[in-house]
Kinemage of the C-alpha trace (Angstrom):
@kinemage 1
@onewidth
@group {chain A} dominant
@subgroup {mainchain}
@vectorlist {calphas} color= white
{ca met a 1} P -5.571 21.831 -20.079
{ca his a 2} L -3.380 19.572 -22.537
{ca asn a 3} L -4.404 16.251 -22.756
{ca arg a 4} L -0.869 14.466 -22.154
{ca phe a 5} L -1.006 16.761 -18.988
{ca arg a 6} L -4.112 15.969 -18.067
{ca thr a 7} L -3.232 12.204 -18.377
{ca ala a 8} L -0.315 12.671 -15.911
{ca leu a 9} L -2.599 14.511 -13.474
{ca ala a 10} L -4.977 11.279 -14.071
{ca ala a 11} L -2.711 9.023 -13.735
{ca ala a 12} L -1.008 10.785 -10.236
{ca thr a 13} L -4.740 11.427 -9.300
{ca val a 14} L -6.391 15.212 -8.354
{ca ala a 15} L -5.087 14.805 -5.291
{ca ala a 16} L -1.401 14.570 -5.926
{ca leu a 17} L -0.684 16.992 -8.076
{ca thr a 18} L -3.146 20.184 -6.331
{ca gly a 19} L -1.344 19.258 -3.039
{ca gly a 20} L 0.016 18.942 -1.960
{ca leu a 21} L -0.540 18.909 -3.791
{ca met a 22} L -1.833 19.920 -1.187
{ca ala a 23} L 0.450 19.730 1.693
{ca ala a 24} L 1.782 23.051 1.173
{ca ala a 25} L 2.631 25.254 4.188
{ca val a 26} L 3.571 29.168 3.950
{ca gly a 27} L 6.711 30.612 4.836
{ca thr a 28} L 5.895 32.686 8.183
{ca ala a 29} L 4.103 32.354 10.847
{ca ala a 30} L 1.942 35.573 9.984
{ca ala a 31} L 0.653 33.622 6.846
{ca glu a 32} L 0.413 29.899 8.876
{ca gly a 33} L -1.880 31.020 11.415
{ca asp a 34} L -2.722 27.768 12.998
{ca arg a 35} L -0.909 25.159 10.442
{ca pro a 36} L 1.882 23.119 11.109
{ca thr a 37} L 5.264 23.366 9.380
{ca ala a 38} L 7.768 20.406 9.048
{ca asp a 39} L 10.869 19.726 11.593
{ca phe a 40} L 10.812 16.538 11.456
{ca asn a 41} L 14.319 15.663 12.982
{ca gly a 42} L 13.907 19.180 15.367
{ca asp a 43} L 17.446 20.382 14.344
{ca gly a 44} L 15.445 23.947 13.616
{ca tyr a 45} L 15.378 23.850 9.905
{ca arg a 46} L 12.193 23.241 7.824
{ca asp a 47} L 12.501 19.241 5.952
{ca leu a 48} L 10.556 18.431 3.011
{ca ala a 49} L 8.681 15.451 2.321
{ca val a 50} L 8.903 14.778 -1.429
{ca ser a 51} L 6.555 12.127 -2.786
{ca ala a 52} L 6.716 9.067 -5.651
{ca pro a 53} L 3.458 7.647 -5.307
{ca phe a 54} L 4.152 5.709 -8.722
{ca ala a 55} L 7.769 4.342 -7.421
{ca thr a 56} L 8.580 0.113 -7.852
{ca val a 57} L 9.471 -0.772 -5.331
{ca asp a 58} L 10.879 -4.505 -4.563
{ca gly a 59} L 9.586 -5.042 -8.097
{ca gln a 60} L 6.274 -3.773 -7.191
{ca lys a 61} L 4.990 -1.086 -9.685
{ca asn a 62} L 3.500 1.776 -8.625
{ca ala a 63} L 3.857 0.939 -4.703
{ca gly a 64} L 5.066 4.312 -4.009
{ca gln a 65} L 8.268 5.939 -1.870
{ca val a 66} L 8.187 9.351 0.032
{ca val a 67} L 11.875 10.844 -0.194
{ca val a 68} L 12.353 12.978 2.877
{ca leu a 69} L 14.795 15.979 2.723
{ca tyr a 70} L 16.264 17.336 5.662
{ca gly a 71} L 17.158 21.285 5.575
{ca ser a 72} L 20.149 22.596 6.757
{ca ala a 73} L 22.658 26.031 6.729
{ca ala a 74} L 23.196 24.802 2.844
{ca gly a 75} L 19.329 24.399 2.762
{ca ile a 76} L 18.786 21.297 0.390
{ca thr a 77} L 21.606 20.544 -1.950
{ca thr a 78} L 22.406 17.389 -3.472
{ca thr a 79} L 24.397 16.380 -0.712
{ca ser a 80} L 21.405 16.834 1.831
{ca lys a 81} L 20.326 14.002 4.022
{ca arg a 82} L 17.899 12.195 3.262
{ca thr a 83} L 15.619 9.393 4.312
{ca val a 84} L 13.915 7.348 1.684
{ca ile a 85} L 10.495 5.844 3.125
{ca ser a 86} L 8.310 3.072 1.820
{ca gln a 87} L 6.013 0.264 3.384
{ca asp a 88} L 8.816 -1.739 3.341
{ca ser a 89} L 10.697 0.699 5.359
{ca pro a 90} L 11.651 -0.716 8.964
{ca gly a 91} L 8.679 -0.082 11.681
{ca val a 92} L 6.456 1.305 9.048
{ca pro a 93} L 3.244 -1.155 9.140
{ca gly a 94} L 2.207 -2.783 5.898
{ca val a 95} L 4.314 -3.725 3.035
{ca ser a 96} L 4.742 -2.069 -0.250
{ca glu a 97} L 2.027 -3.977 -2.427
{ca ala a 98} L 1.777 -3.290 -6.618
{ca gly a 99} L -0.874 -0.460 -6.825
{ca asp a 100} L -1.015 1.187 -3.217
{ca arg a 101} L 0.703 4.634 -4.179
{ca phe a 102} L 2.262 4.790 -0.650
{ca gly a 103} L 2.412 8.884 -0.445
{ca leu a 104} L -0.239 10.014 -2.655
{ca asp a 105} L -0.842 12.844 -0.402
{ca thr a 106} L 0.959 13.372 2.568
{ca thr a 107} L 0.626 16.318 5.328
{ca ala a 108} L 3.003 17.177 8.432
{ca ala a 109} L 2.298 17.900 11.957
{ca asp a 110} L 3.531 17.098 15.100
{ca phe a 111} L 0.957 14.421 16.330
{ca asn a 112} L 1.854 13.316 19.592
{ca asn a 113} L 2.903 16.386 20.447
{ca asp a 114} L 6.425 15.366 21.596
{ca gly a 115} L 8.006 18.498 19.822
{ca phe a 116} L 9.049 16.739 16.370
{ca thr a 117} L 7.289 16.637 13.368
{ca asp a 118} L 5.768 13.919 12.244
{ca leu a 119} L 4.071 13.035 8.694
{ca ala a 120} L 0.904 11.812 7.437
{ca val a 121} L 0.904 9.348 4.578
{ca gly a 122} L -2.003 7.917 2.680
{ca ala a 123} L -2.060 5.006 0.444
{ca pro a 124} L -5.346 5.462 -0.582
{ca tyr a 125} L -5.105 2.008 -3.310
{ca glu a 126} L -4.264 -0.243 -0.694
{ca lys a 127} L -5.891 -3.738 -0.457
{ca val a 128} L -7.434 -3.298 3.042
{ca gly a 129} L -8.852 -7.163 3.664
{ca asp a 130} L -11.178 -8.183 1.245
{ca asp a 131} L -11.684 -4.584 0.666
{ca val a 132} L -10.053 -3.902 -2.823
{ca asn a 133} L -8.804 0.174 -2.821
{ca gly a 134} L -9.915 0.694 0.887
{ca gly a 135} L -6.909 2.670 1.192
{ca thr a 136} L -4.846 3.372 4.877
{ca ile a 137} L -3.302 5.969 6.352
{ca gln a 138} L 0.278 5.911 8.409
{ca ile a 139} L 1.597 8.325 10.582
{ca ile a 140} L 5.627 8.606 10.685
{ca trp a 141} L 7.087 9.773 13.541
{ca gly a 142} L 9.192 12.241 13.552
{ca ser a 143} L 12.465 12.075 16.356
{ca ala a 144} L 15.948 13.330 17.018
{ca ser a 145} L 17.528 11.501 13.928
{ca gly a 146} L 14.384 12.102 12.016
{ca leu a 147} L 11.330 10.338 10.474
{ca tyr a 148} L 10.963 6.701 11.623
{ca gly a 149} L 8.577 3.896 12.100
{ca gly a 150} L 5.047 4.562 12.304
{ca thr a 151} L 1.456 3.887 13.111
{ca thr a 152} L -1.787 3.082 11.133
{ca val a 153} L -4.814 5.299 11.776
{ca pro a 154} L -7.667 2.768 11.984
{ca asp a 155} L -10.439 3.637 9.018
{ca pro a 156} L -13.560 3.958 11.221
{ca ser a 157} L -16.164 3.162 8.730
{ca pro a 158} L -14.323 1.367 5.952
{ca ser a 159} L -17.699 0.037 4.381
{ca ser a 160} L -18.458 3.424 3.502
{ca his a 161} L -15.987 4.509 1.464
{ca asp a 162} L -13.160 3.428 -0.974
{ca arg a 163} L -9.573 6.006 -1.182
{ca phe a 164} L -9.065 6.417 2.743
{ca gly a 165} L -6.111 8.642 2.406
{ca tyr a 166} L -6.684 10.006 -0.890
{ca val a 167} L -6.331 13.433 0.535
{ca leu a 168} L -4.950 14.675 3.580
{ca asp a 169} L -4.169 18.066 5.726
{ca ala a 170} L -3.710 18.595 9.266
{ca ala a 171} L -4.069 21.948 11.668
{ca asp a 172} L -5.633 22.839 15.441
{ca tyr a 173} L -9.430 22.780 13.879
{ca asp a 174} L -10.778 23.535 17.710
{ca gly a 175} L -8.301 25.463 19.181
{ca asp a 176} L -7.420 22.640 21.813
{ca asp a 177} L -3.487 23.263 20.467
{ca lys a 178} L -2.950 19.436 19.373
{ca ala a 179} L -2.993 18.853 15.417
{ca asp a 180} L -6.087 17.526 14.016
{ca leu a 181} L -6.100 15.326 11.079
{ca ala a 182} L -8.743 15.817 7.985
{ca val a 183} L -8.934 12.831 5.620
{ca gly a 184} L -10.459 12.942 2.170
{ca thr a 185} L -11.964 9.764 0.612
{ca ser a 186} L -14.444 8.499 -2.143
{ca ser a 187} L -17.309 10.149 0.039
{ca ser a 188} L -18.429 13.559 0.399
{ca tyr a 189} L -17.511 13.318 3.888
{ca val a 190} L -13.910 14.370 5.097
{ca arg a 191} L -13.606 12.202 8.171
{ca val a 192} L -11.820 14.295 11.127
{ca phe a 193} L -9.505 12.881 13.808
{ca arg a 194} L -9.062 15.370 16.478
{ca gly a 195} L -5.882 15.497 17.980
{ca gly a 196} L -4.091 13.413 20.471
{ca phe a 197} L -2.186 10.342 18.757
{ca gly a 198} L -0.448 7.837 19.926
{ca lys a 199} L 2.463 5.482 19.218
{ca gly a 200} L 0.023 2.372 20.276
{ca lys a 201} L -2.734 1.133 17.934
{ca gly a 202} L -3.776 4.269 15.964
{ca glu a 203} L -5.064 6.093 18.834
{ca his a 204} L -6.566 9.779 18.697
{ca gly a 205} L -8.703 12.152 19.949
{ca gly a 206} L -11.965 11.086 18.537
{ca ala a 207} L -13.505 11.458 15.521
{ca tyr a 208} L -16.109 12.764 13.414
{ca gly a 209} L -17.292 14.163 9.931
{ca val a 210} L -18.379 17.149 8.156
{ca arg a 211} L -20.062 17.278 4.803
{ca pro a 212} L -19.385 19.710 2.089
{ca ala a 213} L -21.463 20.322 -0.815
{ca ile a 214} L -19.648 18.167 -3.280
{ca leu a 215} L -20.448 14.787 -4.901
{ca ser a 216} L -19.515 11.185 -3.438
{ca gly a 217} L -18.467 8.869 -6.338
{ca ala a 218} L -15.399 6.788 -7.443
{ca asp a 219} L -14.076 9.681 -9.264
{ca thr a 220} L -15.114 11.939 -7.087
{ca gly a 221} L -15.312 13.343 -2.929
{ca pro a 222} L -12.450 16.069 -1.964
{ca lys a 223} L -9.902 16.700 -4.146
{ca asn a 224} L -7.991 18.819 -2.014
{ca leu a 225} L -8.005 20.039 1.226
{ca his a 226} L -5.992 23.344 2.283
{ca ser a 227} L -5.980 24.584 5.745
{ca gly a 228} L -5.384 27.932 7.922
{ca asp a 229} L -7.095 30.832 9.970
{ca val a 230} L -9.392 32.968 7.972
{ca asn a 231} L -11.759 34.595 10.043
{ca gly a 232} L -8.916 35.575 12.773
{ca asp a 233} L -10.114 33.436 16.001
{ca asp a 234} L -6.887 31.241 15.965
{ca ile a 235} L -8.618 28.461 15.122
{ca ala a 236} L -8.012 26.818 11.767
{ca asp a 237} L -10.531 26.838 8.946
{ca leu a 238} L -10.455 24.536 5.902
{ca val a 239} L -11.013 24.782 1.855
{ca val a 240} L -12.528 21.368 0.396
{ca asp a 241} L -11.836 21.275 -2.922
{ca gly a 242} L -14.491 19.029 -5.126
{ca phe a 243} L -17.290 18.921 -7.860
{ca glu a 244} L -20.450 20.646 -6.684
{ca arg a 245} L -23.774 18.802 -6.338
{ca asp a 246} L -26.760 20.032 -8.487
{ca ser a 247} L -29.277 20.672 -6.189
{ca ser a 248} L -32.080 19.356 -9.336
{ca asp a 249} L -30.946 16.495 -10.465
{ca gly a 250} L -27.785 15.577 -8.031
{ca glu a 251} L -25.070 14.899 -10.991
{ca tyr a 252} L -21.977 16.394 -12.002
{ca his a 253} L -21.675 19.206 -12.025
{ca trp a 254} L -18.441 22.223 -11.694
{ca asn a 255} L -15.866 22.047 -9.813
{ca ala a 256} L -15.709 24.411 -6.534
{ca asn a 257} L -13.957 24.773 -3.579
{ca tyr a 258} L -15.814 25.217 0.161
{ca tyr a 259} L -14.907 26.798 3.169
{ca val a 260} L -15.514 25.175 6.236
{ca pro a 261} L -14.824 27.239 9.059
{ca gly a 262} L -13.344 25.973 12.775
{ca ser a 263} L -14.793 26.278 15.941
{ca ala a 264} L -14.296 25.292 19.857
{ca ser a 265} L -16.539 21.864 18.664
{ca gly a 266} L -14.582 21.637 15.419
{ca leu a 267} L -15.316 22.103 11.664
{ca thr a 268} L -19.163 23.224 11.581
{ca ala a 269} L -20.266 22.397 7.671
{ca ser a 270} L -23.504 24.513 8.722
{ca gly a 271} L -21.107 28.229 8.474
{ca gln a 272} L -20.212 27.043 5.293
{ca gln a 273} L -19.390 29.415 2.109
{ca lys a 274} L -18.615 28.131 -1.789
{ca leu a 275} L -15.644 29.744 -3.305
{ca pro a 276} L -14.856 29.898 -6.827
{ca ala a 277} L -13.556 27.250 -8.994
{ca gly a 278} L -9.534 25.825 -8.511
{ca leu a 279} L -8.017 22.517 -7.305
{ca ile a 280} L -5.091 24.225 -5.467
{ca thr a 281} L -5.564 26.559 -2.535
{ca asp a 282} L -2.805 28.420 -0.105
{ca ile a 283} L -4.098 30.861 2.833
{ca gly a 284} L -2.149 33.103 4.112
{ca asp a 285} L -3.091 36.991 5.302
{ca val a 286} L -1.471 38.437 2.071
{ca asn a 287} L -2.924 42.275 3.107
{ca ser a 288} L -1.720 42.258 6.152
{ca asp a 289} L -4.811 42.825 7.904
{ca gly a 290} L -5.116 40.365 10.528
{ca phe a 291} L -6.922 37.671 8.802
{ca gly a 292} L -5.946 34.817 6.532
{ca asp a 293} L -6.691 35.039 2.655
{ca ile a 294} L -7.427 31.944 0.144
{ca val a 295} L -5.476 31.693 -2.910
{ca ile a 296} L -7.112 30.021 -5.237
{ca gly a 297} L -5.264 28.254 -8.430
{ca met a 298} L -7.786 27.786 -11.471
{ca his a 299} L -5.669 26.295 -13.991
{ca phe a 300} L -9.054 25.341 -16.356
{ca asp a 301} L -8.839 27.075 -19.655
{ca ser a 302} L -11.914 29.087 -21.019
{ca asp a 303} L -12.918 26.914 -23.288
{ca ser a 304} L -13.104 23.711 -20.181
{ca gly a 305} L -16.430 25.482 -19.668
{ca val a 306} L -15.623 26.366 -15.892
{ca pro a 307} L -17.332 29.480 -14.348
{ca gly a 308} L -14.812 32.395 -14.457
{ca ser a 309} L -11.964 30.066 -15.993
{ca arg a 310} L -9.763 31.976 -18.492
{ca thr a 311} L -7.275 31.096 -21.223
{ca gly a 312} L -3.937 29.882 -19.749
{ca gly a 313} L -5.204 29.756 -16.107
{ca leu a 314} L -6.016 32.464 -13.303
{ca val a 315} L -5.249 32.854 -9.618
{ca asn a 316} L -7.764 34.165 -7.624
{ca val a 317} L -7.312 36.328 -4.019
{ca leu a 318} L -9.623 36.182 -1.681
{ca his a 319} L -9.587 38.256 0.964
{ca gly a 320} L -10.211 36.817 5.054
{ca ser a 321} L -12.657 39.067 7.168
{ca pro a 322} L -14.401 37.814 11.096
{ca ser a 323} L -16.965 36.023 8.906
{ca gly a 324} L -14.651 34.201 6.115
{ca pro a 325} L -14.398 35.094 2.640
{ca asn a 326} L -15.770 38.633 2.222
{ca gly a 327} L -16.012 38.833 -1.486
{ca asn a 328} L -13.210 41.357 -2.273
{ca arg a 329} L -10.413 39.812 -4.587
{ca gln a 330} L -7.935 40.304 -6.746
{ca ser a 331} L -7.021 38.045 -9.773
{ca phe a 332} L -3.843 37.685 -12.006
{ca thr a 333} L -3.086 35.713 -14.921
{ca gln a 334} L -0.033 36.094 -17.118
{ca asp a 335} L -1.605 38.797 -18.803
{ca ser a 336} L -2.022 41.173 -15.723
{ca pro a 337} L 0.354 43.924 -16.095
{ca gly a 338} L 4.122 43.030 -14.594
{ca ile a 339} L 3.464 39.081 -15.355
{ca pro a 340} L 6.251 37.746 -17.666
{ca gly a 341} L 4.909 35.161 -19.902
{ca gly a 342} L 1.429 35.511 -21.662
{ca ser a 343} L -1.227 33.747 -21.410
{ca glu a 344} L -1.724 30.618 -24.018
{ca arg a 345} L -3.747 27.524 -23.658
{ca tyr a 346} L -2.654 24.599 -21.483
{ca asp a 347} L 0.116 26.768 -19.574
{ca ser a 348} L -2.024 25.769 -16.267
{ca phe a 349} L -0.848 28.483 -14.400
{ca gly a 350} L -2.222 28.161 -10.957
{ca ser a 351} L -2.116 24.713 -10.686
{ca glu a 352} L 0.378 24.918 -8.219
{ca leu a 353} L 0.655 27.605 -5.718
{ca asp a 354} L 2.524 28.256 -2.379
{ca leu a 355} L 2.991 31.450 0.138
{ca gly a 356} L 6.319 32.472 1.538
{ca asp a 357} L 8.460 35.548 2.440
{ca val a 358} L 10.854 35.501 -0.216
{ca asn a 359} L 12.576 39.230 0.034
{ca gly a 360} L 12.213 39.753 4.207
{ca asp a 361} L 10.095 42.270 3.925
{ca gly a 362} L 6.953 40.909 5.889
{ca his a 363} L 5.422 40.443 2.937
{ca leu a 364} L 3.699 37.599 1.597
{ca asp a 365} L 4.763 36.417 -2.041
{ca leu a 366} L 2.790 33.690 -3.904
{ca ala a 367} L 5.006 31.246 -6.046
{ca val a 368} L 2.418 29.960 -8.936
{ca gly a 369} L 2.748 26.898 -11.121
{ca ala a 370} L 2.416 26.750 -14.777
{ca pro a 371} L 3.639 23.030 -15.554
{ca gly a 372} L 2.123 23.116 -19.230
{ca glu a 373} L 4.117 26.137 -20.487
{ca ser a 374} L 5.852 26.011 -23.923
{ca leu a 375} L 9.036 27.546 -24.544
{ca gly a 376} L 10.436 27.707 -27.422
{ca asp a 377} L 10.964 23.939 -29.035
{ca ala a 378} L 10.310 22.212 -25.587
{ca gln a 379} L 6.560 21.417 -25.307
{ca tyr a 380} L 4.721 21.611 -21.364
{ca thr a 381} L 8.157 22.151 -20.270
{ca gly a 382} L 6.953 24.451 -17.422
{ca ala a 383} L 7.242 27.229 -15.500
{ca val a 384} L 7.175 29.356 -12.105
{ca val a 385} L 5.653 32.732 -11.567
{ca val a 386} L 6.643 34.264 -8.376
{ca leu a 387} L 4.278 37.131 -7.280
{ca tyr a 388} L 5.326 39.557 -4.806
{ca gly a 389} L 3.702 41.308 -1.773
{ca ala a 390} L 3.300 44.903 -2.190
{ca ala a 391} L 5.465 47.371 -0.465
{ca asp a 392} L 2.631 49.080 1.713
{ca gly a 393} L 1.197 45.300 2.442
{ca ser a 394} L -2.016 45.550 0.318
{ca gly a 395} L -1.208 42.281 -1.106
{ca leu a 396} L 0.348 40.460 -4.055
{ca thr a 397} L 1.463 42.455 -7.177
{ca gly a 398} L 2.775 41.581 -10.680
{ca ser a 399} L 5.608 44.399 -10.294
{ca gly a 400} L 8.754 42.701 -10.237
{ca ser a 401} L 7.660 39.466 -10.551
{ca gln a 402} L 9.800 36.469 -11.739
{ca phe a 403} L 9.181 33.825 -14.834
{ca ile a 404} L 11.456 31.028 -13.586
{ca his a 405} L 12.223 27.930 -16.058
{ca gln a 406} L 15.283 25.625 -16.533
{ca asp a 407} L 16.617 27.317 -19.054
{ca thr a 408} L 16.581 30.766 -16.898
{ca pro a 409} L 20.458 31.513 -15.857
{ca gly a 410} L 21.393 29.584 -12.732
{ca val a 411} L 18.506 27.255 -12.656
{ca pro a 412} L 20.317 23.733 -13.222
{ca gly a 413} L 18.750 21.002 -16.541
{ca gly a 414} L 17.126 22.743 -19.294
{ca asn a 415} L 13.726 22.752 -20.931
{ca glu a 416} L 12.343 19.676 -22.267
{ca thr a 417} L 9.336 18.560 -23.914
{ca asp a 418} L 7.200 17.551 -20.901
{ca asp a 419} L 9.096 18.088 -17.774
{ca gln a 420} L 6.349 20.068 -16.710
{ca phe a 421} L 8.303 21.950 -14.234
{ca gly a 422} L 6.247 23.432 -11.352
{ca ser a 423} L 4.222 20.972 -11.018
{ca asp a 424} L 4.418 21.331 -7.760
{ca val a 425} L 5.922 24.859 -5.657
{ca his a 426} L 7.155 25.006 -2.097
{ca leu a 427} L 8.276 28.590 -0.696
{ca ala a 428} L 9.973 28.098 2.604
{ca asp a 429} L 13.372 28.998 4.400
{ca met a 430} L 15.158 25.543 3.891
{ca asn a 431} L 18.499 27.035 5.384
{ca gly a 432} L 17.666 29.539 8.352
{ca asp a 433} L 18.188 32.808 6.955
{ca gly a 434} L 14.683 33.860 7.579
{ca leu a 435} L 13.931 34.306 3.566
{ca ala a 436} L 11.800 31.649 2.176
{ca asp a 437} L 13.825 29.661 -0.690
{ca leu a 438} L 11.752 28.210 -3.491
{ca thr a 439} L 11.687 24.256 -4.103
{ca ala a 440} L 9.831 22.523 -7.197
{ca gly a 441} L 9.118 19.783 -8.932
{ca ala a 442} L 9.155 18.541 -12.453
{ca leu a 443} L 7.035 15.167 -12.504
{ca gly a 444} L 7.680 14.809 -16.408
{ca glu a 445} L 11.714 15.187 -16.287
{ca asn a 446} L 12.963 11.927 -18.168
{ca asn a 447} L 9.668 10.538 -19.257
{ca gly a 448} L 8.267 10.833 -15.529
{ca asn a 449} L 10.887 9.640 -13.180
{ca gly a 450} L 10.377 13.364 -11.875
{ca ala a 451} L 12.794 15.582 -10.408
{ca val a 452} L 13.071 18.271 -8.073
{ca thr a 453} L 14.847 21.931 -8.392
{ca ala a 454} L 15.858 23.831 -5.189
{ca leu a 455} L 16.913 27.118 -5.741
{ca arg a 456} L 17.701 29.987 -3.027
{ca ser a 457} L 16.262 33.473 -2.124
{ca asp a 458} L 18.954 36.159 -2.236
{ca gly a 459} L 17.134 38.586 -0.125
{ca thr a 460} L 15.845 40.207 -2.795
{ca gln a 461} L 13.956 37.723 -4.992
{ca ile a 462} L 14.683 33.687 -5.847
{ca ala a 463} L 18.563 33.037 -7.209
{ca gly a 464} L 20.159 31.146 -9.494
{ca gly a 465} L 23.014 28.418 -8.228
{ca gly a 466} L 20.246 25.810 -7.553
{ca tyr a 467} L 20.414 22.096 -6.957
{ca phe a 468} L 19.179 19.311 -8.997
{ca leu a 469} L 17.484 16.043 -7.384
{ca ser a 470} L 16.839 13.171 -9.780
{ca val a 471} L 15.253 10.088 -8.992
{ca ser a 472} L 18.641 7.977 -9.304
{ca arg a 473} L 20.489 10.874 -7.046
{ca val a 474} L 17.920 10.278 -4.215
{ca gly a 475} L 17.429 6.809 -4.153
{ca val a 476} L 14.251 6.200 -5.895
{ca ser a 477} L 14.254 3.639 -8.731
{ca thr a 478} L 14.129 4.876 -12.702
{ca ala a 479} L 11.500 1.530 -13.049
{ca gly a 480} L 8.216 2.743 -14.601
{ca thr a 481} L 6.990 6.280 -13.833
{ca pro a 482} L 7.435 7.314 -10.178
{ca leu a 483} L 6.561 11.128 -10.350
{ca phe a 484} L 8.805 12.108 -7.942
{ca gly a 485} L 8.421 15.581 -7.441
{ca val a 486} L 4.302 15.777 -7.528
{ca asn a 487} L 3.525 16.539 -4.180
{ca phe a 488} L 5.562 17.995 -1.295
{ca ala a 489} L 5.173 18.531 2.721
{ca gly a 490} L 7.008 20.395 4.543
């Protein structure tokens, strides 16, 4: 990975750039399993929350904001209804303070079962009392008018970790039809809050911890969480990314993912399985067999030393089964047949992923971010590759894939050095036509201001005629480097 891109990743934290960085939802019911989608105002259109975790708020550097873009019959446009939320917003607990990084990770679900999607927002560097970098989580409540107000989720064990809310995901891990909240901190334990959240003092249905085989520590703990039903039992499972622990010395080793199955009693670490490395995952049924498949983006270059890595980056698709991931896989690079672009060092192909059905054929397609892609004189300008599901439903294929960047005809903007277009990607139907549209973040746009580009499906593929949303357009300050577009939830 290019050093400048690595610096941006470190500044935003690996969690922010991977999930979306880690909170992206797939675009069809078959793919989503038990993972929620976002309609914050209940109007029937998908909405999208976009983080700017390093935004300056009332002079407080890196306090952080979240911009909510509401879907409509026109999709996301430059005139779409939107709300900018910070800890200074009415009804949101706390105040905006320097370094809080509100919005570093987010996840969407109907936490109080009122029919409106809510948004959980992490501010993992919030000082809580005397606890520096203790972290906090706010649930911002959905309503007919959109997201408004909020409630703090209490940290049940603040002395055992820092960075509460560093990574988040939400799904039904115990099959009770209530959204649970999974939370990562500096500890290897993933804290799970059972559904039954209320607007009072942060009540919920109880909490427990699950511990995958990853390291704890100041720079470790989970780096990404992603949920979906892999084994077909109608209960969501969880994939946890982190750094694996070596049994002989207990020291830092390679990045790895762990599959943790859900059950009637919740997530069970006893059934965990180690998966290939890669900081970002998504889950959906790409081969139409009724089981969720795990898609892992391994953006590391081959000289990184990470086992299985390839020059320019790699995407692995691990097929699901009644016992979880079954060992069968597809792998894609930019050198795979039919995929344009070519694999080059620092491309970071696979640093972001999202599944959705772009062409309406009933088979899932995959958007892959390559934010380190260099094109002409524009170094690390970034690109997005869209892989389409095969017509026979057998899985993803490179045939007919698209290579999209800011100089692609119909795409607004232009390729510039360090834009990092594709630093987050989102495939979802934003205009209600049944087809997944593409939203792409470019965290480096205009020296770290960041930007979001919204492109529509034309029924066959992702088309031009899109919209470019800058920080000034959406109401985020240009002071510092807000990194607008580093993280999506919706």
